[in-house]
Every structure is written in structure tokens, then in C-alpha cells.
C-alpha positions in Angstrom: -4.7 9.2 1.6 -7.6 11.3 3.7 -6.9 8.7 6.3 -2.8 8.8 6.5 -3.5 12.5 6.5 -6.1 12.5 9.7 -4.6 9.8 11.4 -1.1 9.5 11.0 0.0 12.7 12.4 -2.5 11.9 15.3 -1.1 8.7 15.6 2.8 9.8 15.1 2.2 12.0 18.1 1.3 9.5 20.3 4.0 7.2 19.1 2.1 4.7 17.3 2.4 3.5 13.3 0.1 3.0 11.4 0.1 -0.4 9.2 -1.4 -0.1 5.3 -2.1 -3.6 3.8 -2.3 -3.6 0.1 -2.5 -6.0 -3.0 0.6 -5.9 -5.3 -1.0 -4.0 -8.4 -1.8 -1.1 -6.3 1.5 -0.9 -4.6 3.1 -1.4 -8.2 0.7 1.6 -9.5 2.2 4.0 -6.3 5.9 3.2 -7.6 6.4 -0.9 -5.8 8.8 -0.9 -2.9 11.3 1.7 -2.5 14.9 1.3 -3.7 16.3 0.8 -0.4 13.2 -0.3 1.9 13.8 -0.1 5.2 12.1 -2.3 7.8 13.7 -0.4 10.7 10.2 1.0 12.6 12.1 3.9 13.4 12.6 5.1 10.2 8.6 6.0 9.7 5.7 6.0 10.8 3.6 4.0 8.3 3.8 0.3 7.8 3.5 -0.8 4.0 2.6 -4.7 4.0 2.3 -6.1 0.5 1.0 -10.1 0.7 0.4 -12.6 -1.4 -1.5 -15.5 -2.1 -0.1 -19.4 -2.3 -1.9 -21.6 -4.4 -3.5 -22.9 -1.8 -5.0 -20.0 -0.8 -2.7 -18.9 2.2 -1.9 -15.2 2.8 1.4 -14.8 3.4 4.5 -12.0 3.9 6.0 -11.2 0.4 6.7 -7.4 1.4 6.7 -4.9 3.8 8.5 -1.3 4.4 8.2 1.5 6.5 7.7 4.9 5.6 7.6 8.7 6.3 4.2 10.1 6.4 5.7 12.5 4.4 7.0 9.6 1.4 4.0 7.4 2.1 2.0 10.7 1.0 4.4 11.4 -2.2 4.0 7.8 -3.0 0.3 8.0 -3.1 0.1 11.1 -4.9 2.1 9.7 -7.9 0.5 6.7 -8.3 -0.3 5.8 -12.1 -3.8 7.0 -12.9 -6.1 3.9 -14.3 -9.0 5.1 -16.8 -12.3 4.0 -15.8 -13.2 2.0 -18.6 -10.0 -0.3 -18.1 -10.9 -0.4 -14.7 -14.6 -1.2 -15.3 -13.9 -4.2 -17.5 -11.2 -5.3 -15.9 -13.7 -5.7 -12.6 -16.4 -6.9 -15.3 -13.9 -10.0 -16.3 -12.9 -10.9 -12.9 -16.6 -11.1 -11.8 -17.8 -13.1 -14.8 -15.3 -15.8 -13.5 -16.8 -16.4 -10.5 
């Protein structure tokens, strides 16, 4: 969020966009896709990319949408919080599979 707050206004003044790539669980935790997602680059200054990994380990496009800086911050502020123990347990489980 700090990067959005610092870089977002500057890039918007410059007429540039900021691209953010996140995984599906994170995107879902901040509310998931908008009810009417826009792919019009003129509709905002933040482009959210949510790729997926195929069975043969290829990174491919799954979802993307354009949001304003304000809508992006609102999305992040409404994120579901995860209890520390749940996070650590999930991380340990993933590391044990490696």
C-alpha cells in the first residue's frame, strides 16, 4: 500500500500507469474481481494482473482489471486479515512439500 500511495499520484500526474501482479488468493482476500471489471486503460491508473500457473508450469493471463488509485487503496484496506498462526502453519506446510 505505501508504494501505491507514494508512486500512484506521481505516475498519475505523469500520465503513466502502475501495474500490480498478485496471486489469486491475495486478490480474493482484497475482494476479488470488481462486479463490473474495466479493461479500459483510461478508467484508472492501477492495472491489477492476476495470472495463473498451468499444469505444465506456464504463467498465463487469468484476470486483469483497471482501477483508480482510490479504488485500489479501498480494496487493500478492506482486505481480510489472516491470523499469524494460520499464516505460519500454511507456510510451513508448503515448505515441507519442497
